C-alpha positions as CSV (number, residue, x, y, z in Angstrom):
1,M,290.3,109.6,80.8
2,S,288.1,112.6,81.4
3,A,288.2,115.3,84.0
4,T,285.8,113.4,86.3
5,G,288.3,110.5,86.8
6,Y,286.3,108.0,84.7
7,R,287.4,106.2,81.6
8,A,285.4,106.2,78.4
9,S,284.0,102.8,79.4
10,G,282.3,104.3,82.5
11,W,284.6,102.5,85.1
12,P,286.7,104.5,87.5
13,A,290.3,105.1,86.4
14,S,291.7,103.5,89.6
15,D,289.5,100.4,89.3
16,R,291.6,97.2,89.2
17,R,290.4,93.6,89.1
18,R,288.3,93.0,92.1
19,R,289.3,90.1,94.3
20,L,286.6,87.9,95.8
21,R,287.0,88.2,99.5
22,P,286.5,85.0,101.6
23,A,283.6,86.5,103.5
24,V,281.8,87.4,100.3
25,L,282.4,84.0,98.9
26,L,281.1,82.3,102.0
27,T,278.0,84.5,102.0
28,H,277.3,83.6,98.4
29,L,277.8,79.8,99.1
30,V,275.4,80.0,102.1
31,L,272.8,81.9,100.0
32,I,273.1,79.4,97.1
33,A,272.6,76.5,99.6
34,A,269.6,78.1,101.2
35,S,268.1,78.8,97.8
36,L,268.5,75.2,96.7
37,S,267.0,73.9,99.9
38,I,263.9,76.0,99.2
39,L,263.7,75.5,95.5
40,L,264.4,71.7,95.2
41,P,261.3,70.5,97.1
42,V,259.1,72.6,94.9
43,L,260.8,71.3,91.7
44,W,260.5,67.7,93.1
45,T,256.8,68.2,93.7
46,L,256.3,69.5,90.2
47,R,258.3,66.5,88.8
48,T,256.3,64.1,90.8
49,S,253.0,65.6,89.6
50,F,253.9,64.9,86.0
51,A,255.4,61.4,86.5
52,A,253.4,58.2,86.2
53,S,252.3,56.6,89.4
54,H,254.9,53.8,89.3
55,L,257.7,56.4,88.7
56,A,256.6,59.0,91.3
57,Y,258.9,57.9,94.1
58,R,261.9,56.4,92.3
59,P,264.5,59.2,92.5
60,A,266.9,57.4,90.2
61,D,264.5,57.8,87.2
62,L,264.9,61.5,86.4
63,R,264.3,61.0,82.7
64,F,260.7,60.0,82.0
65,A,257.8,60.7,79.7
66,P,255.7,63.4,81.4
67,T,252.0,62.7,81.6
68,L,248.9,64.6,82.6
69,D,247.1,61.5,84.0
70,N,247.5,62.6,87.6
71,Y,245.7,65.9,86.8
72,A,243.0,64.1,84.9
73,K,242.5,61.8,87.9
74,L,242.4,64.8,90.2
75,F,239.7,66.7,88.3
76,V,237.6,63.8,87.0
77,A,237.8,60.9,89.4
78,E,238.5,62.6,92.7
79,S,235.8,65.4,92.7
80,F,238.3,68.0,93.4
81,Q,235.8,70.8,92.8
82,K,233.6,69.7,95.7
83,Y,236.6,69.7,98.1
84,F,237.8,73.0,96.8
85,W,234.4,74.7,97.2
86,N,234.0,73.2,100.7
87,D,237.4,74.6,101.7
88,S,236.7,78.0,100.1
89,A,233.4,78.3,101.9
90,T,234.9,77.3,105.2
91,K,237.7,79.9,104.8
92,S,235.3,82.7,103.8
93,L,233.1,82.1,106.9
94,A,236.0,82.0,109.3
């Protein structure tokens, strides 16, 4: 230990194992639950966008072969560019 009261490892000499207080544990559990409630819908939307049409809303089938057919349909068959341009023009004029 040096004259500053710190060990060579950089931790204070009086430092013992920290105990996780119930308030801190509860705070962490609430933050984890809140994070999952925000993150899971985004991940589900991403999963659904890569799933085939017949698998899109079957939550039991988490393992599937991803496909880009939905994106091909969006940009080729659905004239997404026209709707995107119309929306952008409307927003820029507002």
